[in-house]
C-alpha positions as CSV (number, residue, x, y, z in Angstrom):
1,X,-6.7,16.0,62.1
2,X,-3.2,16.3,60.8
3,X,-3.8,14.0,58.0
4,X,-6.9,15.8,57.0
5,X,-5.1,19.0,56.9
6,X,-2.3,17.6,54.8
7,X,-4.9,16.0,52.5
8,X,-6.6,19.2,51.8
9,X,-3.3,21.0,51.3
10,X,-2.3,18.4,48.7
11,X,-5.7,18.6,47.0
12,X,-5.5,22.4,46.8
13,X,-2.1,22.1,45.2
14,X,-3.4,19.5,42.7
15,X,-6.3,21.7,41.8
16,X,-4.0,24.8,41.4
17,X,-1.6,22.8,39.0
18,X,-4.2,21.2,37.0
19,X,-6.4,24.3,36.5
20,X,-3.6,26.6,35.5
21,X,-4.3,28.4,32.3
22,X,-1.3,29.0,30.2
23,X,-0.8,31.5,27.4
24,X,-0.9,28.6,24.8
25,X,-4.5,28.2,25.5
26,X,-5.2,31.9,24.9
27,X,-4.0,31.8,21.2
28,X,-7.6,31.1,20.1
29,X,-8.7,34.4,21.6
30,X,-6.5,36.6,19.4
31,X,-8.0,39.3,17.4
32,X,-9.4,37.8,14.1
33,X,-7.4,34.6,14.0
34,X,-9.2,33.4,10.8
35,X,-9.2,34.8,7.2
36,X,-12.5,36.3,6.0
37,X,-14.5,34.0,3.9
38,X,-14.2,36.4,0.9
39,X,-10.5,36.1,0.9
40,X,-10.1,32.5,1.7
41,X,-9.3,31.3,-1.7
42,X,-6.8,34.2,-2.7
43,X,-3.8,32.2,-1.5
44,X,-3.7,30.1,-4.6
45,X,-4.0,31.7,-8.0
46,X,-6.4,30.2,-10.5
47,X,-3.5,28.8,-12.6
48,X,-1.9,27.1,-9.6
49,X,-5.3,25.7,-8.8
50,X,-5.7,24.3,-12.3
51,X,-2.1,22.8,-12.2
52,X,-2.9,21.0,-9.0
53,X,-6.1,19.5,-10.4
54,X,-4.2,18.2,-13.4
55,X,-1.4,16.7,-11.3
56,X,-4.1,15.0,-9.1
57,X,-5.7,13.4,-12.3
58,X,-2.4,12.2,-13.5
59,X,-1.7,10.6,-10.1
60,X,-5.2,8.9,-10.2
61,X,-4.5,7.5,-13.4
62,X,-0.9,6.1,-12.9
63,X,-0.7,4.3,-9.5
64,X,2.7,3.4,-8.2
65,X,3.6,-0.3,-8.2
66,X,3.4,-0.6,-4.3
67,X,-0.3,0.5,-4.5
68,X,-1.0,-2.2,-7.0
69,X,0.8,-4.7,-4.7
70,X,-1.2,-3.6,-1.7
71,X,-4.4,-3.9,-3.6
72,X,-3.6,-7.4,-4.6
73,X,-2.5,-8.3,-1.0
74,X,-5.8,-6.9,0.3
75,X,-7.7,-9.5,-2.0
76,X,-5.9,-12.4,-0.3
77,X,-7.1,-13.0,3.3
78,X,-3.9,-14.4,4.7
79,X,-1.8,-11.8,3.0
80,X,-4.0,-9.1,4.6
81,X,-3.5,-10.4,8.1
82,X,0.3,-11.0,7.6
83,X,0.5,-7.3,6.3
84,X,-1.2,-5.9,9.5
85,X,1.7,-7.3,11.4
86,X,4.7,-7.1,9.2
87,X,3.8,-4.6,6.6
88,X,2.4,-4.9,3.0
89,X,5.8,-5.2,1.4
90,X,6.7,-8.1,3.4
91,X,3.3,-9.8,3.0
92,X,3.3,-9.3,-0.7
93,X,6.8,-10.9,-1.0
94,X,5.8,-13.8,1.1
95,X,2.4,-14.6,-0.6
96,X,2.2,-13.2,-4.0
97,X,5.6,-12.6,-5.5
98,X,6.7,-15.2,-8.0
99,X,9.9,-17.0,-7.2
100,X,12.9,-16.1,-9.6
101,X,13.6,-18.7,-12.2
102,X,10.4,-20.5,-11.3
103,X,7.5,-21.4,-13.3
C-alpha cells in the first residue's frame, strides 16, 4: 500500500513537471505576431531587391574553386565515400589533386 501511494505521488509530480506551460510557449499567442500580407515586402526597397538579384546571378556564374572541386569529387565514387567521412577537401586532395612536379 505504501509503495502504491509513493508511486502515485511520483506519477503526479512527473505529470506536473512535464505538463507545465512556460511563458515561452505563449509567445505565439501575442497580438498580431505577423505582418499583414500587404506590407510583407516593404522591408526591402525595389533597388535593394534588384541589387540582390544581380549579386545572385553573379554568384551563379562564377563558382568558387572549392565548389568545382566538390563536383569533381562527387563524380568519382571512392572520392565521394571518402568525403563523407573526412570532408571534401581531404578527399579531393587524396584522389584528384595532381602531385607537384609530376606528370
